[in-house]
N, C-alpha and C positions, 0 to 999 in steps of 0.2 A: 639221306637228305639231299635234295636236288641242289644244283649249283645256284639257282635263283634264290632258293630258300636260305642257303648258306650265306650268300652275298647279302641278303636283306638282314639276316641275323647279325652278321659281322658289322654292317653299317649301323644298325640300331645300337649295338654294344659300344661302338666307338663314339657315337654321338652322346650316349649316356656318360661314358667315361670322360669325354672332353668337357661336358657340362659340369660334372662333379669336380673336375680339375679347376674349373673356373671359380668355384667357391671354396673358401676354407671350411674346416670342420665346424667351426662355430656357426657360420652362415647356414650350412647344410642342416645343422641341428635346429636352427630357428625356422627354417623352411619345414622341417619335420613337425615342429610344434604347430605351425600355421596349418599345415595339411591336416593334422590331427583334429584341429578345431573345425575345419571345413568338412571333414569326413564324419558327419554326424552319426551315422549308423555303424561306424568303425569297421567297415568291410574292406578297407584298403583301396577303395575307389570313390572318387567324388562323382556323384551322379546328380541327376535332375532334382531329386528330393532333397539331397544335401544342400544344393545351392538355394533352393526355395526356402529351406529352413534357415539358412544363413541370412538371407534377406529378411525373413520374418524376425529373426533375432535383432536385426538392425532397425526394426520397425517399418520395413518396406515390403511392398508386394511387387515382385518382379513379374513383368509379362512373360508368358511362356516362350515367346519368340526370342526374348533377350537371353533367357536361360539356355535355350537350344543353341543360339548363336555362340554363347560362351563355350558350350560343350563341343561345338563343331571346330573350335580352334585346336583341339587336341586331335592327334592323328588316330587315336583309338581310345580305349578306356583310360580315364584320367587317374592313373595310379601315381604313386609318389615319383617314380622315375620320369614319367611324362610331365608331371607337375614341375619338377626341378628343371627339366630341359626347356619347358616353355618359359619359365622365369629367367633362365639363363639367356635365352634368345631375346626376351623383352628387355632385360636389364642391360645387355650389351649391344642392343640395337639402338635405333634412334627414337624409339617411341615410349621411353619412360615418362616423358611429359604427357603424351596422349593417354597412357595408362592411368596416370594420376588424375587427369581431368575426367576420364570415364569413371573412376572410382568416386570422385567427389560428386558426380552427377547423381549418384544414388540419393544424395541429400538435397536434391534440387528438382522435386517433382514437377514444378512449373516451368523449368527450363530458363530461368532468369540469369544463370551464370553466377548466382550467389547461393551461399548456404549460411545457416545460422552459426554464429561464433560458438555457441554452446555445443553444436554438433561437432565442430572441429576440435574443441577442447575435449569432448567425450572420446573422439577418435585417438587423440594424442595422449590422453591420460587413462585410456582403457586398461584394465588390469590384465589383459592378455598380451603376450609378447613382452616387449620392453617399453612400458609406459613412461611418459615424462612425469617427473614429480612436480610439485607446485613451483619450486625454484627454477627447474628447467623450462617449464611452461612460461614463467614470467620472463626468463632470459630470451626465449623465442620471441615473445611480444616486443622486447626491446629492439629486435631486428626490424621492426616496423612492417609486419606482414600487412597485406592489403585488407584491413578490417575497418569498416566504417559503419557506425550506428548499429553495431551488433551483427553485421553481415560481412561475410568473407567473399571477396572476389576470387573464387577458387581457380579460375584460369590464370590470373596473375600470380596467385599463390603457388600453383604448380610450376609456372615459369620461374618464380623465385627459387623454388626448391631445386629445380633441375639446372638452372644456369648460375645460381649463386647470388642473384640479386634481382631487383625489380627494374623494369624499363622505366626510364624517366619520361 
């Protein structure tokens, strides 16, 4: 093995190891479950078809450019190690707010900055991962999220989630 290849391999291993040290075992298991849901064809790699199927499951049709842009964020094939590293960088970076806003935009095809309250409830009470039960959802509503007339201001909601409160 050449020095360059050895150095690249060592760098990749240390990045993966440091990312895995960032998360506890329970969190890694949750990411494995999420990865498994996204890897529709169960080949160990999230590819273009997997993402398109995921959007379709959510009742959305994603433009090819958007899917390609998502895949370009990965340095190579989007296997579980890459997936975990990307989330480690996102979660410990300053863009968790941006990531939430981008995720909520899937439910805002007109670009209004709002999504239906029933879509938010569906996301939070989805049977995948760790859904909120009815009591937990009602408790969340007592925190006065930015919901008015059945619509959620998802930008304000993302700000609330990432900063712990709404701006006055």
